[in-house]
C-alpha positions as CSV (number, residue, x, y, z in Angstrom):
1,X,-3.2,67.9,-11.1
2,X,-1.1,64.9,-12.1
3,X,-2.1,61.5,-10.9
4,X,1.1,59.9,-12.0
5,X,4.7,60.4,-10.9
6,X,4.4,63.9,-9.6
7,X,5.6,67.3,-10.9
8,X,8.7,67.6,-13.0
9,X,10.4,69.6,-10.3
10,X,9.5,66.8,-7.8
11,X,11.0,64.1,-10.1
12,X,14.2,66.1,-10.5
13,X,14.7,66.7,-6.8
14,X,13.6,63.3,-5.5
15,X,16.8,61.4,-6.3
16,X,18.9,64.0,-4.4
17,X,16.5,64.0,-1.5
18,X,16.5,60.2,-1.2
19,X,20.3,60.1,-1.5
20,X,20.6,62.5,1.4
21,X,18.2,60.5,3.5
22,X,19.9,57.2,2.6
23,X,23.3,58.6,3.5
24,X,21.9,59.5,6.9
25,X,20.3,56.1,7.3
26,X,23.6,54.5,6.6
27,X,25.0,56.1,9.7
28,X,22.1,54.7,11.8
29,X,21.8,51.0,10.7
30,X,21.1,49.4,14.1
31,X,17.9,51.2,15.0
32,X,14.4,50.2,14.0
33,X,12.0,52.3,11.9
34,X,9.0,54.5,11.9
35,X,6.8,53.6,8.9
36,X,4.6,56.2,7.2
37,X,0.9,55.5,6.8
38,X,-2.3,57.5,6.3
39,X,-6.0,57.1,7.1
40,X,-8.2,56.7,4.0
41,X,-10.7,59.3,5.5
42,X,-7.9,61.8,5.4
43,X,-7.7,61.7,1.6
44,X,-11.4,62.6,1.0
45,X,-14.8,61.6,2.4
46,X,-16.5,58.7,0.9
47,X,-19.8,60.6,1.1
48,X,-18.3,63.2,-1.3
49,X,-17.7,60.5,-3.9
50,X,-14.0,59.8,-3.2
51,X,-13.6,56.1,-3.8
52,X,-11.6,53.8,-1.6
53,X,-9.4,52.3,-4.4
54,X,-8.5,55.7,-5.7
55,X,-7.4,56.9,-2.2
56,X,-5.4,53.8,-1.7
57,X,-3.6,54.3,-5.0
58,X,-2.9,58.0,-4.2
59,X,-1.5,57.0,-0.8
60,X,0.8,54.4,-2.4
61,X,2.0,56.9,-5.0
62,X,2.9,59.4,-2.3
63,X,5.3,57.4,-0.1
64,X,2.8,55.8,2.2
65,X,3.7,52.3,3.1
66,X,0.6,51.6,5.2
67,X,-3.0,52.7,5.3
68,X,-5.8,52.8,7.9
69,X,-9.1,51.7,6.5
70,X,-11.8,54.0,7.7
71,X,-15.1,52.0,8.0
72,X,-17.1,54.8,6.3
73,X,-14.9,54.4,3.2
74,X,-15.3,50.6,3.2
75,X,-19.0,50.8,3.7
76,X,-19.4,53.2,0.7
77,X,-17.2,50.9,-1.4
78,X,-19.5,47.9,-0.5
79,X,-22.5,50.0,-1.6
80,X,-20.8,50.9,-4.8
81,X,-20.1,47.3,-5.6
82,X,-23.4,45.7,-4.6
83,X,-25.9,48.5,-4.1
84,X,-26.2,47.6,-0.4
85,X,-23.8,47.6,2.5
86,X,-24.6,44.3,4.2
87,X,-22.3,41.6,5.6
88,X,-21.8,39.9,2.3
89,X,-21.0,43.1,0.4
90,X,-18.8,44.4,3.2
91,X,-16.7,41.3,3.1
92,X,-16.5,41.4,-0.7
93,X,-15.4,45.0,-0.5
94,X,-12.8,44.1,2.1
95,X,-11.4,41.4,-0.2
96,X,-11.3,43.8,-3.2
97,X,-9.6,46.4,-1.0
98,X,-6.9,44.0,0.1
99,X,-6.3,43.2,-3.6
100,X,-5.9,46.9,-4.5
101,X,-3.4,47.3,-1.5
102,X,-1.5,44.2,-2.5
103,X,-1.1,45.4,-6.1
104,X,0.1,48.8,-5.0
105,X,2.5,47.4,-2.3
106,X,0.8,49.1,0.6
107,X,-0.1,47.4,3.9
108,X,-3.4,47.7,5.7
109,X,-2.5,48.5,9.3
110,X,-5.9,48.6,10.8
111,X,-9.7,49.0,10.5
112,X,-11.1,52.0,12.3
113,X,-13.0,53.4,14.2
114,X,-15.0,50.9,16.2
115,X,-17.0,53.6,18.0
116,X,-19.4,53.7,20.9
117,X,-18.4,50.4,22.3
118,X,-17.4,50.4,26.0
119,X,-19.4,51.4,29.0
120,X,-22.9,51.0,27.5
121,X,-25.6,50.8,30.2
122,X,-28.2,49.0,28.1
123,X,-27.7,45.3,27.9
124,X,-29.5,45.3,24.6
125,X,-27.1,48.0,23.2
126,X,-24.1,46.1,24.7
127,X,-25.2,42.8,23.0
128,X,-25.6,44.6,19.7
129,X,-22.1,46.2,20.1
130,X,-20.5,42.7,20.6
131,X,-22.4,41.4,17.6
132,X,-21.1,44.3,15.5
133,X,-17.6,43.5,16.8
134,X,-17.8,39.9,15.5
135,X,-18.6,41.3,12.1
136,X,-15.6,43.6,12.3
137,X,-13.4,40.6,13.1
138,X,-14.6,39.0,9.8
139,X,-13.9,42.2,7.9
140,X,-10.4,42.6,9.5
141,X,-9.6,39.0,8.4
142,X,-10.8,39.7,4.9
143,X,-8.6,42.9,4.8
144,X,-5.6,41.0,6.0
145,X,-5.1,43.1,9.1
146,X,-5.0,42.0,12.7
147,X,-5.8,45.4,14.3
148,X,-9.0,47.2,15.1
149,X,-8.9,50.7,16.6
150,X,-11.4,51.5,19.4
151,X,-11.8,55.2,20.3
152,X,-13.1,56.0,23.7
153,X,-16.8,56.4,23.9
154,X,-18.1,60.0,23.5
155,X,-21.8,59.3,23.6
156,X,-23.5,61.8,26.0
157,X,-26.2,59.3,27.0
158,X,-26.5,55.6,27.7
159,X,-23.0,55.2,29.0
160,X,-21.2,54.9,32.3
161,X,-17.8,56.0,33.5
162,X,-17.5,53.0,35.7
163,X,-13.9,51.8,35.3
164,X,-15.0,48.3,36.2
165,X,-17.6,48.2,33.4
166,X,-15.3,49.8,30.8
167,X,-12.5,47.4,31.7
168,X,-14.9,44.4,31.6
169,X,-16.1,45.4,28.1
170,X,-12.6,45.8,26.7
171,X,-11.4,42.6,28.4
172,X,-14.3,40.6,27.0
173,X,-13.6,42.0,23.5
174,X,-9.9,41.2,23.9
175,X,-10.7,37.6,25.0
176,X,-12.9,37.2,21.9
177,X,-10.0,38.6,19.8
178,X,-7.7,36.0,21.2
179,X,-9.9,33.2,20.0
180,X,-9.6,34.5,16.4
181,X,-7.1,33.0,14.0
182,X,-5.0,35.0,13.5
183,X,-5.5,36.8,16.8
184,X,-7.2,40.2,16.5
185,X,-5.7,43.1,18.4
186,X,-7.5,46.1,19.8
187,X,-5.9,49.6,19.9
188,X,-7.7,51.7,22.5
189,X,-7.5,55.4,21.7
190,X,-8.3,58.3,24.1
191,X,-10.1,60.9,22.0
192,X,-9.9,64.4,23.4
193,X,-13.7,64.8,23.8
194,X,-14.4,61.4,25.3
195,X,-17.3,61.4,27.7
196,X,-15.3,59.8,30.5
197,X,-11.9,58.9,29.1
198,X,-10.2,61.7,27.2
199,X,-6.5,61.5,28.1
200,X,-4.0,58.8,27.3
201,X,-3.3,58.2,31.1
202,X,-6.9,57.0,31.7
203,X,-6.9,54.8,28.5
204,X,-3.6,53.3,29.7
205,X,-5.1,52.6,33.1
206,X,-7.9,50.6,31.3
207,X,-5.4,48.7,29.2
208,X,-3.4,47.8,32.3
209,X,-6.5,46.5,34.0
210,X,-7.6,44.5,31.0
211,X,-4.2,42.9,31.1
212,X,-4.3,41.0,27.8
213,X,-1.5,40.9,25.2
214,X,-3.8,41.9,22.3
215,X,-5.3,45.0,23.9
216,X,-3.1,48.0,23.7
217,X,-3.1,51.7,22.8
218,X,-3.3,54.0,19.8
219,X,-1.8,57.4,20.7
220,X,-2.6,60.4,18.6
221,X,-0.5,63.5,18.9
222,X,-3.5,65.7,18.2
223,X,-5.6,64.1,21.0
224,X,-2.8,64.4,23.5
225,X,-1.9,68.0,22.7
226,X,-5.4,69.0,21.8
227,X,-6.8,67.9,25.2
228,X,-4.3,69.1,27.7
229,X,-2.7,72.1,25.8
230,X,-5.2,73.2,23.2
231,X,-8.6,74.9,23.6
232,X,-10.4,75.9,20.4
233,X,-12.7,78.2,22.4
234,X,-9.8,80.3,23.9
235,X,-8.5,83.4,22.2
236,X,-5.0,82.1,22.4
237,X,-6.0,78.6,21.4
238,X,-4.7,77.0,24.5
239,X,-5.6,76.4,28.1
240,X,-4.0,78.8,30.7
241,X,-2.0,75.9,32.2
242,X,-1.6,74.1,28.9
243,X,2.1,74.1,28.5
244,X,2.8,73.0,32.1
245,X,0.1,70.3,31.9
246,X,1.4,68.9,28.6
247,X,5.0,68.8,30.0
248,X,3.7,67.0,33.1
249,X,1.7,64.5,30.9
250,X,4.8,63.8,28.8
251,X,6.9,63.2,31.9
252,X,4.3,60.7,33.1
253,X,4.5,59.1,29.7
254,X,8.2,58.6,30.0
255,X,7.9,57.2,33.5
256,X,4.8,55.1,33.3
257,X,3.9,54.0,29.8
258,X,5.1,50.6,28.5
259,X,6.1,51.4,24.9
260,X,5.4,47.8,23.9
261,X,1.7,48.4,24.6
262,X,1.5,51.1,21.9
263,X,0.2,49.3,18.9
264,X,0.5,52.3,16.6
265,X,0.5,56.1,16.7
266,X,-1.3,58.8,14.7
267,X,0.4,62.1,14.0
268,X,-1.5,65.2,13.3
269,X,-2.1,68.8,14.3
270,X,-5.0,71.3,14.1
271,X,-5.6,74.9,13.1
272,X,-5.7,77.7,15.6
273,X,-9.2,79.1,15.2
274,X,-9.6,82.8,14.8
275,X,-12.1,83.8,16.0
276,X,-12.4,81.2,18.7
277,X,-15.0,78.4,18.6
278,X,-18.1,80.0,20.2
279,X,-21.7,79.8,19.4
280,X,-21.3,82.3,16.4
281,X,-18.5,80.3,14.8
282,X,-19.4,78.5,11.6
283,X,-17.9,75.3,13.0
284,X,-20.0,75.4,16.1
285,X,-22.5,72.5,16.6
286,X,-24.6,72.5,19.7
287,X,-24.8,68.7,19.6
288,X,-21.0,68.3,19.6
289,X,-18.3,68.9,22.2
290,X,-16.2,71.9,21.1
291,X,-13.0,69.8,20.6
292,X,-15.0,67.4,18.4
293,X,-16.2,70.2,16.2
294,X,-12.7,71.5,16.0
295,X,-11.4,68.1,15.1
296,X,-14.0,67.4,12.5
297,X,-13.4,70.8,10.7
298,X,-9.9,72.0,11.3
299,X,-7.4,69.2,11.7
300,X,-4.1,69.3,9.8
301,X,-1.2,67.1,9.0
302,X,1.8,67.4,11.2
303,X,4.1,70.4,10.7
304,X,1.6,72.3,8.5
305,X,2.4,75.6,10.3
306,X,1.8,77.4,7.0
307,X,-1.9,76.4,7.3
308,X,-2.3,77.5,10.9
309,X,-1.0,74.4,12.7
310,X,0.1,75.4,16.2
311,X,-0.2,72.6,18.7
312,X,3.1,71.3,20.2
313,X,2.7,67.9,18.6
314,X,6.4,67.8,18.0
315,X,6.8,67.5,21.7
316,X,4.4,64.5,21.8
317,X,6.2,62.8,18.9
318,X,9.6,63.4,20.5
319,X,8.3,61.9,23.7
320,X,7.1,58.8,22.0
321,X,10.4,58.4,20.1
322,X,12.4,58.9,23.3
323,X,10.2,56.3,24.9
324,X,11.4,53.9,22.3
325,X,8.3,53.7,20.0
326,X,9.0,52.2,16.6
327,X,6.3,51.2,14.2
328,X,3.5,52.7,12.2
329,X,3.1,56.5,12.3
330,X,-0.2,57.3,10.5
331,X,-1.0,60.7,9.1
332,X,-4.5,61.4,10.1
333,X,-6.5,64.5,9.6
334,X,-10.2,65.5,9.5
335,X,-11.2,68.7,7.8
336,X,-14.3,70.3,6.3
337,X,-12.5,70.5,3.0
338,X,-12.5,66.7,2.8
339,X,-16.2,66.9,1.8
340,X,-15.2,68.8,-1.3
341,X,-16.3,67.2,-4.6
342,X,-13.2,68.0,-6.7
343,X,-11.9,64.6,-8.0
344,X,-8.3,65.9,-7.6
345,X,-8.8,66.3,-3.8
346,X,-7.4,62.8,-2.9
347,X,-4.2,63.6,-4.9
348,X,-3.9,67.0,-3.2
349,X,-4.2,65.5,0.3
350,X,-1.9,62.6,-0.5
351,X,0.7,65.1,-1.6
352,X,0.2,67.0,1.7
353,X,0.5,63.7,3.7
354,X,3.8,63.0,1.9
355,X,5.1,66.6,2.6
356,X,4.1,66.1,6.3
357,X,6.1,62.8,6.4
358,X,9.1,64.6,4.9
359,X,8.9,67.2,7.6
360,X,8.7,64.5,10.2
361,X,11.8,62.9,8.7
362,X,13.6,66.3,8.9
363,X,12.5,66.7,12.5
364,X,13.7,63.2,13.5
365,X,16.9,63.7,11.6
366,X,17.6,66.8,13.6
367,X,16.8,64.9,16.8
368,X,19.2,62.2,15.6
369,X,17.3,59.6,17.4
370,X,16.2,56.9,15.0
371,X,16.4,55.5,11.5
372,X,13.4,56.4,9.3
373,X,12.4,55.1,5.9
374,X,13.0,57.4,3.0
375,X,10.0,58.1,0.9
376,X,9.5,55.8,-2.1
377,X,7.7,57.0,-5.2
378,X,5.4,54.5,-6.9
379,X,5.1,55.9,-10.4
380,X,3.1,53.1,-12.0
381,X,-0.3,52.8,-10.3
382,X,-1.9,49.4,-10.6
383,X,-5.6,48.8,-10.5
């Protein structure tokens, strides 16, 4: 598999494709853009030997203009550099990562995921979480990003669903972020298997109560559709009232959500499992909620219907665009295949991310709603 400018067929068709997109853009010059990005974890797991610099270069070579730095990837890179992943080596790895991104003209949009943070019942655990957050602030500065993603807590023990406590934790974190120079923003994401907060509506309620300009939302099409529509344990792959519930949720989004509080979005789908996810399924893990096992093993990029994608994530994306969202749209997927050892795997997944972005372009073009950036090919990869 080529690590350069793509296949000959791709190089022949690229100019025509870009010309068509640019012609369409010329008719829509006054509307802001969606910008394509990808999460580093979605190009191969660090634990399988897929290096952070290589994944960044693959992303840049396949039309991505931004990248989410997954902490696991940075941690492994720090270990590769120094033989240990301590504060010093993490910061060194962050500086090196920024250099690779700068040389390949790709922006670091965030550091993620800052997990298991809010609603901790142990004061000792809470203090440790805030100490960890301060290190993440340093890492974010070294990376040159101002954004940290915070997924909703999905620990089954040691947490509380108290809205007051969750809000207090996020507000304290936000106030600390405001003291940073530059200010650090926090993007709160409702994951579909969160212990207490698993839908965007509840995450939005927390953000409103926090009431700070640097605390907003990350909305993931998979988590929205996968929670209220999808059910990996059902034969049909969906909840009985899934379609009606998703439509109602998207109506609430249109009526209640302040688009300016969405810091970025993630776009992704998932495979319909057949047979369904029960105790006999190879993806089943008794220690994980079923939607978590589904997500870890069978996520897909958007519009990969040929691979079994079936969630109505197009409806979620359309709702966000109609709401007025413009900004980063990050391709994020998790899949058991990402643990594969083939060194060509990052190239393969970067190619799939680019194909997904093209399909998103086509979808938006049909909707005729907004300008989007045509893919750019980076043929010369710089180390």
